[in-house]
N, C-alpha and C positions, 0 to 999 in steps of 0.2 A: 395187787392191781385186778381188776376183772379183765376178761379177755376181750371184750368188745371195745372197751377203752384202750387197752394196749394194744389192739389193732389199729388203731388210730394214731398210735403213738403218745397217748396222753396220759400223763404223771397224774395220779388222784391222790387226795390227803382225806383222811376222815374228818368230816364234818360235824360240828355241833351248833346247837342253837339256831339252826336255819329256819326255824318257826318264826324268828324275828325278822325274816326278810318280809318284806311288804309285797304282796302279791297284787299287781294291779291289772284289772280286766281290760282289754281292748274295746273299743266302742263298737266294735262288731258283735259282742258278746251281748249286747242289751237285748232287754226281752224276757218273756215268762216261758220257762219250759213245760214242756208236757209234764203232768204229773206221773209217778211212778216209773220213769224211763230209768233204766240201768245201763250204763257204759261200762264195757271192760276194755281196758287199756293196758297194752303190752309193752315193756319196754325191755332193753337187752342189757342185762348184766350191769343196772344201777345200785342194785343192793351189794353190799351194806353201805357203800361211802355216800350214795345222796338218797337214802331212804328217807331222811327229813326233807329234804327238798321235795321230793316227788309226793310225799305225803301232804306238803304245804299248797302245792299246787292243788292236789285233789280238793282238799279243804276249801281253797280259796274258790273254785268253781263251784262246790256244793253249796257255799253261803252266796253266791250270787244267782244260784239256781236251783232253789230249794227243792224243786220237783224231781231232780237229776241225782241218781247215786252213782258214783264210778267205783269200779272193782278195779285195782291195780295188780298186773301179774308182772312179775319179773322173770324172764326167759335168758338162759344162756345163750351166747352168740351161736355155739356150733348146733344147737338145737331149733332155733328158732324158726328156719326155714320149713322143715320137715313137720315141725309141730304146728305151724300155721295152716300148710297145704292138709293137713290131716283134720284141722280143726274145721276148715272150709269144706271139705268132703263131708264132715260128720255134722254139718248143719249146726255149728255152734262156734262161729267164727268170734273173734275181738271185735269190737267197733273201730278201734283205732290200735294201729300196730307200728312199731318202731322197726324200720328196715334201712338196710345200706343201699346204695343205688343197684348193686348188682343183684340183691335179692326182688327190690322193687321191680326192676325189668323182666326178672323171671316169672315173677307171680302175674304181672300184667300181660306177659304173652300168653298166660292162659284165660285171660278176660275175666279175672278174679278180683281186680282192683277197681275202685271209683276213678273216673276220669276227673283229675283236680282241676285242670284247665276249664272244664264247663261247671264244676261245683264251687269253685270259689270265685268271688267277683272280682271283676279286673282291677279293681282300687284296692283290694286285698292282696292281690296277686303283685302288685307294684311294690310292695313293701319290701319285698324279697331282692336280692341281688338276681338280675335275672340269668346270669350264668348259672347259679345255684337252682333258681327254679328250673330251668331247662335240664339240669342233671337228670333228673328223673323221667326223662321223656323216653316212651318207646312208641315207636311209629308215628311221630311227630306230636305225640299227646303226653303231658305230664301225669304221673299218678303217685307221686309223693311231694308232701308239702316239706321243703327245707327247715332243718332243725339246725344241727351244728356241725363246725368243720374245724380242721386244723391245717392251715395253709403251711408250708414249708417255707424257710429262709435259709440262707447264706451264711454259714458261720466259718471263719478262717482264723489260723494261728499266727497271730501278728509277729512273733519272733521269726516264724519261718518266712513270711513274707519279706522281712527286713533281710534276711539271710539273702532272699532270691533277688534283691533289688526292687521289690516293688513297694508302692506307696501303700501301707495301710489305711491311709484315710480315701483311696480311690480305688474301692473294690471293683471287681469284673461285673458290669452290668448286663452283660449278654452271654447265651452258652459259649459262642465263639471266642469270647474275651475270656471266660472262666478256662476254657482249654488252653489259651495261650500262658494265662498266669500258672496253670498246673505245670505245663511243660517248664515255665522259668524256675519254679519250687523244685522239680526234680533234677534240673541241670545243674542250679547252683545251691541249693541247700541238700541235695543229695538224699531227700525223702519223697515220696509220691505226693503230689500235689492234689490228686483226688482219685475218687473211686465212683465213675459216674454209674447211675441206675439202669443197669444192662442186663441184670440177672434175672431169669424167670420170663415173665412177661413184661417187665417193667419199659424195654425198649418201645412197646407199643405206645406208652405215655409219652415218649420222647418224639416218636413218629407225630403224635396228635399235636403235642405242644409246637412243633413245627409246621403245623398245616399239611401234614401228612396221612390222608384218611388209612384206616384199616380195613374197614367194610366199604361196600358200595352203598349210595345213598338208601337205598330200599334194604340195606343189610343182609342181602342175600350171596353176595359175592366176597371174597377177600380180595383186596386190591393193593396189598403191601408190597408189592413186587415192581414198582415203576423204576424207572430209572433215578428219580429223585431218592425213592426210598433206597435204593442200591448205593447210590453215592453217598447216603446218610449212613448207612452201617458200614461202609468201605472207610468213612473218614475214623471211625472208632477203631477199626480193624487195625489200621496203620498206627494208630496211636498206641495200641496194645502190642503191636509187633516190635514198637521203638520203644516198650517197656517203660511208657508214661502212666500205666496204672497197672496194678499186680493181677495176677490170674485169680485171685481170690475174690476180686469183683464178682465175677461170675458163679463162683462156687458159695462164696457166704454172703454176697451182697450187702446191705443195708447193715446188718449186724457186725460184719467184718470191719464196714466203714466207721462205725461209732466206735469200735475197739481200737481199732488205728488212731482215731483222731483222739481219743481219750487219753491213749499213749503218748501223744505228742508226737506222732509217726505220721500224719496226713496234714496237708496243708489246709484243705477246704472241705467242708461236709454240707450236704443239701440236707436239712432236719428240720422239724416241727420245733417251735420255740420252747416247748416243755423239755425236751431233752437236754437243754442247757444245765436244767438243774440235777440231771443225771449225771453230767460230766462234772459239775462242781462238787457232787458227792465223791465221785471215784477218782478224780485228780484235781485237785483245788490249783495246782501249779498251772495246769493247761487252761483250766477254766478263767485264770486270771490274764491270761495272754489272748484269749479270744474276744473277736470283733464278730459285728454283726452286719448284714447288708442283705438288701432285696434278692429274692429268689432270681438268677440271671435267667431271663425268659429267651426262649427260642423265637422263631420267625412268626409262629402262629399268635403270641401275645396272649397266651392263655397258660394257667398254672393248674396242673392236676393236683386235686386237694381232695381228698376222702370226705364224703358228706354223710350224715344221717338224716333220715327222713321220715315224716309220720304217714301212712296210707290209710286208707278207709276200704277194708273188703266189701265187694259188691253184695255178698251174701248177709251183711250187717242189716239188722230191721231198722237201723237208727242212723241213716246217711246224714241227714241235716243236722242233728244234734252231735253226732260225731266229727263231722266237717268243723262246727263251731269249738268243739273242745280241741281238735288239733290246732286251730288258729290261735286260742287261748294259750295252749303250752307254747307254742311258737311266737309270740307275742314279742315286741319289743323288749317289755319289762321283763318277761320271765327269760327270756334268752340272756337279758344282761345279768339277771340275779342268778342264773346257772354259770356265767363266764366267770364271774366272781368268785367262784369255788373252786375251779381248776382251770388248766391252760386250754380252754376250747374258745371259739369264736363264734358270733352269732351270725344267722344266715340273712337279717333283716338290716337295712339301710340304717335306720335311726339308731339302733342299739350298737351296730358298730361304729358310729360318729360318737357314742359317749367318751366325755374326757378321761374315763378311767382308763381307757385302751392307751391313752397317751400320758400317762402319769410318768414321771421322772423316778427312776430308782437307783439302786446303789450297783446293779449287775447287768450283764448283756441281756440277761432274760427280760429286762423292762423295756430295751432298744427293741429287743425281737418281737415283743408284743405289739409295739407302735407300728413296726414295720409290717408284720403279719396282717394285721387288721386293714391296714392300707392295700393290703395285696386281694383283699376279697371280691374287688370288683373284676379281677383278672380269673378268679378261682373258678374250676369246673371239675364235677368228679368225670373223669375221662374213661372208667371202669368200661372194658369192653363186654359186651354181653353176647354170648353165642350158644346156640344148642351144643350139646356135646362137649361142654366147656373143658372138662378135664383132659379129655383127648386131645382137642384143638390145642390147649396150652401147652400140652407135653410136646406136640409136633413144633411148634413154636420155639420152644426152648430149646429142643434138639437142633433145630435148624440155627439157630443163633450160636450156640455153643459149638456147634460142626464148622461155621464159618470163622469164629474167632481161634478155635484150636488147629486150623488148617486143613480140614476135611474136606470142606467145599469152597467155592468162590463166594463172595457176597451174593452175586447174582444167583447162582445155582442154588444157595440156601434158601433164598426167599422164593424163588421160583418153585422150588420143590414143596416148601410150606403152603404156598398159595394153591397149589395144585391139590395137595392133601386135603387142605380147608374145603375148598369148593368140591371136592367128593363127598364131603359130608354136611355142610351146609344146607 
């Protein structure tokens, strides 16, 4: 599996015969392109699994726009940001580039990307889920056209729920209800009920999912030490002290949680639908006991879901054609075709409404697909982008771990981290 898709938790499989997929152009693509225009299109780690698909996209666009050539370049995830910055500095940028939200925001901060709020007509912007369109915003403006996403769902072990006296048909619908269910599993089934996403910087996403900001409105100050933030952290510290989740929650995070769930030693897991296939392969017995439910949302009624987008560098000499091509790649029809090749989800409303996502199948992954597509309206990439990111995130992680392992109180930990952040922002 390639790096970028693994970063989203997407399981891929080799695809053959993709040329048979009909590539339909959106109406916005009508018109005659200027002759001899060459667009350079960068993707992240789509070869070799999706080579046929992308080649089909390129061929379809060229057929509809005879004067336009498209050169496709696939770049590894670890290299794309530096390679793009070097290409821009050298005056040889791509015309359309695939970026995640973190990269989009950092490069937009340099003034190096086209403002998509200004470049894309309102009628075309309205085709995308608003939360996903706004995910690529920097200082109030969007610099990326949403492409695809992988929203999380709740999966849970039905046998452990029954042992805990919980009804498998009424899963927890909120974060607080999930906590109560986890406590019941631990108290009665004698295994951990959950491993909440608290490791690294994932506590930031929980803050934001509960309507608690990390930065001030202008992005210049850290503000995650309010009484509400402190109380939220203290809630999980109390659960940790009472042994309602293991210490490897903070050490091994998501990897440790997947391993425990796959071994039948965890009641619930927040995960992308594609991970059900991994569990099916590693432990068919646990897979057979698995139920699926919507992500238990916090008070902010938003779900963090990593997003991939398409951006146009300002240094490109083909802004208009590049914008048309980006809209073509992210059109309803082309996103739907991509979603049928692997477990990803489209950023457009019409594609997400397609009956494909609600087909009935024999395993929980089919139910997960229907649930996840219904969550897209709540989805948003909540990645926090700050200068000196590595240093600031290290400070945040040290503060959180210090609080959980008894070195500081919740208030002292967050106060210290905010002071350190604001000295560097």
